[in-house]
Backbone as a printed PyTorch tensor [residue, N CA C, xyz], in Angstrom:
tensor([[[  0.8260,  -1.1920,   0.0000],
         [  0.0000,   0.0000,   0.0000],
         [  0.8700,   1.2560,   0.0000]],

        [[  1.9610,   1.2140,   0.7220],
         [  2.8480,   2.3740,   0.7790],
         [  3.4030,   2.7110,  -0.6040]],

        [[  3.7560,   1.6940,  -1.4050],
         [  4.2700,   1.9390,  -2.7540],
         [  3.2090,   2.5720,  -3.6400]],

        [[  1.9770,   2.1240,  -3.5040],
         [  0.8810,   2.6730,  -4.2980],
         [  0.6420,   4.1330,  -3.9410]],

        [[  0.5800,   4.4310,  -2.6670],
         [  0.3540,   5.8050,  -2.2360],
         [  1.5220,   6.7090,  -2.6210]],

        [[  2.7340,   6.1780,  -2.6120],
         [  3.9050,   6.9660,  -3.0110],
         [  3.8230,   7.3780,  -4.4770]],

        [[  3.2880,   6.5170,  -5.3230],
         [  3.1450,   6.8570,  -6.7480],
         [  2.2130,   8.0530,  -6.9020]],

        [[  1.0850,   8.0340,  -6.2010],
         [  0.1830,   9.1840,  -6.2600],
         [  0.8640,  10.4300,  -5.7000]],

        [[  1.6130,  10.2710,  -4.6130],
         [  2.3170,  11.3990,  -4.0230],
         [  3.3750,  11.9770,  -4.9380]],

        [[  4.1040,  11.1140,  -5.6450],
         [  5.1360,  11.5840,  -6.5750],
         [  4.5470,  12.4240,  -7.6990]],

        [[  3.2920,  12.1580,  -8.0320],
         [  2.6050,  12.9120,  -9.1000],
         [  1.8160,  14.0890,  -8.5350]],

        [[  1.9350,  14.3220,  -7.2180],
         [  1.2020,  15.3880,  -6.5310],
         [ -0.3060,  15.2650,  -6.7150]],

        [[ -0.8080,  14.0350,  -6.6780],
         [ -2.2380,  13.7870,  -6.8300],
         [ -2.8940,  13.7190,  -5.4630]],

        [[ -4.0070,  14.3750,  -5.3190],
         [ -4.7450,  14.4250,  -4.0690],
         [ -5.6780,  13.2230,  -3.9650]],

        [[ -5.4880,  12.3870,  -2.9540],
         [ -6.3540,  11.2410,  -2.7090],
         [ -7.5560,  11.7340,  -1.9140]],

        [[ -8.7520,  11.5750,  -2.5150],
         [ -9.9740,  12.0340,  -1.8820],
         [-10.5350,  11.0030,  -0.9160]],

        [[-10.3910,   9.7130,  -1.2740],
         [-10.9070,   8.6360,  -0.4400],
         [-10.2210,   7.3430,  -0.8410]],

        [[-10.0900,   6.4230,   0.0890],
         [ -9.4900,   5.1300,  -0.2280],
         [-10.0990,   4.0370,   0.6320]],

        [[-10.1830,   2.8380,   0.0280],
         [-10.6680,   1.6500,   0.7230],
         [ -9.6500,   0.5490,   0.4740]],

        [[ -9.3010,  -0.1880,   1.5060],
         [ -8.3800,  -1.3160,   1.3860],
         [ -9.0050,  -2.5080,   2.0900]],

        [[ -9.1800,  -3.5940,   1.3590],
         [ -9.7440,  -4.8200,   1.9270],
         [ -8.8490,  -5.9880,   1.5500]],

        [[ -8.7380,  -6.9690,   2.4340],
         [ -7.9140,  -8.1350,   2.1180],
         [ -8.5540,  -9.3950,   2.6680]],

        [[ -8.1870, -10.4890,   2.0260],
         [ -8.5690, -11.8250,   2.4830],
         [ -7.3870, -12.7330,   2.1620]],

        [[ -6.7400, -13.2220,   3.1880],
         [ -5.5580, -14.0490,   2.9650],
         [ -4.4580, -13.2520,   2.3010]],

        [[ -3.9320, -13.7930,   1.2040],
         [ -2.8250, -13.1540,   0.4920],
         [ -3.2770, -12.1490,  -0.5600]],

        [[ -4.5850, -11.9910,  -0.7550],
         [ -5.0910, -11.1120,  -1.8050],
         [ -5.7960,  -9.9170,  -1.1780]],

        [[ -5.5070,  -8.7390,  -1.7240],
         [ -6.1510,  -7.5160,  -1.2520],
         [ -6.5510,  -6.6680,  -2.4530]],

        [[ -7.4770,  -5.7620,  -2.2170],
         [ -7.8040,  -4.7920,  -3.2560],
         [ -7.8680,  -3.4090,  -2.6300]],

        [[ -7.5910,  -2.4370,  -3.4680],
         [ -7.6260,  -1.0410,  -3.0590],
         [ -8.4980,  -0.2770,  -4.0360]],

        [[ -9.3460,   0.5620,  -3.5060],
         [-10.1060,   1.5050,  -4.3190],
         [ -9.6330,   2.8810,  -3.8840]],

        [[ -9.1070,   3.6310,  -4.8390],
         [ -8.5580,   4.9430,  -4.5170],
         [ -9.2560,   5.9750,  -5.3980]],

        [[ -9.8930,   6.9360,  -4.7550],
         [-10.5540,   8.0380,  -5.4500],
         [ -9.5800,   9.2070,  -5.4500]],

        [[ -9.1380,   9.5830,  -6.6490],
         [ -8.1180,  10.6150,  -6.7930],
         [ -8.7230,  11.8090,  -7.5190]],

        [[ -8.3340,  12.9940,  -7.0960],
         [ -8.8020,  14.2050,  -7.7600],
         [ -8.3480,  14.1960,  -9.2180]],

        [[ -9.2760,  14.3840, -10.1410],
         [ -8.9780,  14.4050, -11.5730],
         [ -8.4630,  15.7890, -11.9350]],

        [[ -7.2050,  15.8440, -12.3710],
         [ -6.5860,  17.1240, -12.7290],
         [ -6.0350,  17.0510, -14.1460]],

        [[ -5.9450,  18.2050, -14.7740],
         [ -5.3980,  18.2890, -16.1290],
         [ -3.8860,  18.1190, -16.1020]],

        [[ -3.3420,  17.6490, -17.2120],
         [ -1.9010,  17.5590, -17.3700],
         [ -1.2670,  16.3060, -16.8050]],

        [[ -2.0720,  15.3590, -16.3310],
         [ -1.5390,  14.1170, -15.7850],
         [ -1.5550,  13.0510, -16.8810]],

        [[ -0.4630,  12.3540, -17.0350],
         [ -0.3900,  11.2390, -17.9850],
         [ -0.9320,  10.0100, -17.2680]],

        [[ -2.2610,   9.8180, -17.3310],
         [ -2.9090,   8.7410, -16.5900],
         [ -2.4340,   7.3600, -17.0060]],

        [[ -2.1950,   7.0930, -18.2900],
         [ -1.6370,   5.7830, -18.6390],
         [ -0.2850,   5.5300, -17.9700]],

        [[  0.5200,   6.5750, -17.8230],
         [  1.8180,   6.4320, -17.1320],
         [  1.6090,   6.1110, -15.6510]],

        [[  0.6300,   6.7730, -15.0250],
         [  0.3210,   6.4980, -13.6170],
         [ -0.1520,   5.0580, -13.4670]],

        [[ -1.0280,   4.6230, -14.3790],
         [ -1.5300,   3.2530, -14.2910],
         [ -0.4070,   2.2430, -14.4730]],

        [[  0.4980,   2.5010, -15.3930],
         [  1.6190,   1.5770, -15.5880],
         [  2.4910,   1.5210, -14.3360]],

        [[  2.7580,   2.6690, -13.7330],
         [  3.5660,   2.7050, -12.5100],
         [  2.8980,   1.8970, -11.3980]],

        [[  1.5760,   2.0370, -11.2660],
         [  0.8540,   1.2960, -10.2280],
         [  0.8390,  -0.2030, -10.5160]],

        [[  0.5640,  -0.5610, -11.7710],
         [  0.3890,  -1.9630, -12.1270],
         [  1.7050,  -2.7250, -12.1110]],

        [[  2.8190,  -2.0410, -12.3000],
         [  4.1060,  -2.7300, -12.3200],
         [  4.7750,  -2.7940, -10.9450]],

        [[  4.0720,  -2.3460,  -9.9030],
         [  4.5420,  -2.6400,  -8.5410],
         [  4.5190,  -4.1610,  -8.4240]],

        [[  5.5970,  -4.7960,  -7.9960],
         [  5.6910,  -6.2620,  -8.0380],
         [  4.5080,  -7.0160,  -7.4270]],

        [[  3.9290,  -6.5090,  -6.3700],
         [  2.8310,  -7.2280,  -5.7110],
         [  1.4650,  -6.9950,  -6.3580]],

        [[  1.3880,  -6.0790,  -7.3140],
         [  0.1070,  -5.7560,  -7.9610],
         [ -0.1560,  -6.7350,  -9.0970]],

        [[ -1.3670,  -7.2870,  -9.1250],
         [ -1.7650,  -8.2340, -10.1730],
         [ -2.3950,  -7.4890, -11.3410]],

        [[ -3.2900,  -6.5500, -11.0450],
         [ -3.9750,  -5.8140, -12.1050],
         [ -4.4980,  -4.4990, -11.5550]],

        [[ -4.9240,  -3.6240, -12.4740],
         [ -5.5250,  -2.3570, -12.0740],
         [ -6.6140,  -1.9810, -13.0650]],

        [[ -7.5400,  -1.1920, -12.5960],
         [ -8.6010,  -0.6790, -13.4640],
         [ -8.7460,   0.8040, -13.1650]],

        [[ -8.7320,   1.6250, -14.2160],
         [ -8.9060,   3.0620, -14.0680],
         [-10.2650,   3.4690, -14.6010]],

        [[-10.9720,   4.2620, -13.8330],
         [-12.2280,   4.8820, -14.2560],
         [-12.0410,   6.3710, -14.0080]],

        [[-12.0330,   7.1500, -15.0780],
         [-11.7290,   8.5710, -14.9450],
         [-12.9180,   9.4230, -15.3680]],

        [[-13.6530,   9.9110, -14.4150],
         [-14.7540,  10.8190, -14.6970],
         [-15.8940,  10.1720, -15.4510]],

        [[-16.7040,  11.0210, -16.0610],
         [-17.8940,  10.5630, -16.7680],
         [-17.6120,  10.0970, -18.1910]],

        [[-16.4860,  10.5290, -18.7730],
         [-16.1840,  10.1680, -20.1510],
         [-14.8550,   9.4350, -20.2080]],

        [[-14.7350,   8.5490, -21.1550],
         [-13.4910,   7.8000, -21.3170],
         [-12.4140,   8.7260, -21.8610]],

        [[-11.2490,   8.6740, -21.2610],
         [-10.1290,   9.4710, -21.7430],
         [ -9.2540,   8.6730, -22.6960]],

        [[ -9.5790,   7.4120, -22.9020],
         [ -8.9300,   6.5880, -23.9160],
         [ -7.5700,   6.0450, -23.5300]],

        [[ -7.2170,   4.8910, -24.1240],
         [ -5.8800,   4.3390, -24.0210],
         [ -5.6160,   3.4650, -22.8150]],

        [[ -6.5570,   3.3250, -21.9300],
         [ -6.3350,   2.5280, -20.7410],
         [ -7.6710,   2.1550, -20.1370]],

        [[ -7.6640,   1.5180, -19.0430],
         [ -8.8520,   1.0260, -18.3600],
         [ -8.4080,  -0.1140, -17.4690]],

        [[ -8.3400,  -1.3350, -18.0380],
         [ -7.9080,  -2.5040, -17.2970],
         [ -6.4920,  -2.8620, -17.7250]],

        [[ -5.6010,  -3.0600, -16.7680],
         [ -4.2150,  -3.4160, -17.0670],
         [ -3.8010,  -4.5830, -16.1860]],

        [[ -2.8770,  -5.3960, -16.7090],
         [ -2.4250,  -6.6010, -16.0160],
         [ -0.9070,  -6.6010, -15.9450]],

        [[ -0.3870,  -7.0980, -14.8250],
         [  1.0440,  -7.3110, -14.6800],
         [  1.2590,  -8.8210, -14.6060]],

        [[  1.4560,  -9.4410, -15.7510],
         [  1.5990, -10.8910, -15.8580],
         [  3.0630, -11.2740, -15.6720]],

        [[  3.3750, -12.2030, -14.7630],
         [  4.7730, -12.5880, -14.5210],
         [  5.4980, -13.0790, -15.7780]],

        [[  4.7740, -13.7240, -16.6900],
         [  5.4140, -14.2480, -17.8980],
         [  5.4800, -13.2520, -19.0320]],

        [[  4.4770, -12.3760, -19.1370],
         [  4.3900, -11.4890, -20.2900],
         [  4.5700, -10.0140, -19.9600]],

        [[  4.6700,  -9.6750, -18.6900],
         [  4.8650,  -8.2930, -18.3060],
         [  3.5670,  -7.4880, -18.3100]],

        [[  3.7180,  -6.1990, -18.4640],
         [  2.5950,  -5.2440, -18.3890],
         [  1.8340,  -5.2200, -19.6970]],

        [[  0.5050,  -5.2440, -19.6030],
         [ -0.3200,  -5.0850, -20.8020],
         [ -1.6330,  -4.4070, -20.4410]],

        [[ -2.1470,  -3.6420, -21.3990],
         [ -3.4230,  -2.9280, -21.2290],
         [ -4.4650,  -3.6400, -22.0500]]])
């Protein structure tokens, strides 16, 4: 969780709300981040998804699709893919 929050902090993104739940070795995080202009969201998603312990991520940005991302996977055999 600290690595995930550090990525948002490095981009100066304001976290509005967060939920963290776990069961055994698997956990999920829902993070509501302030939507600001000038952020390379695909880059943020790649940084989050390539944290070694992260399996996948899903981005939902506002009411309209900003394109180029959404669901991403960090597969041990094939690496990062959107």
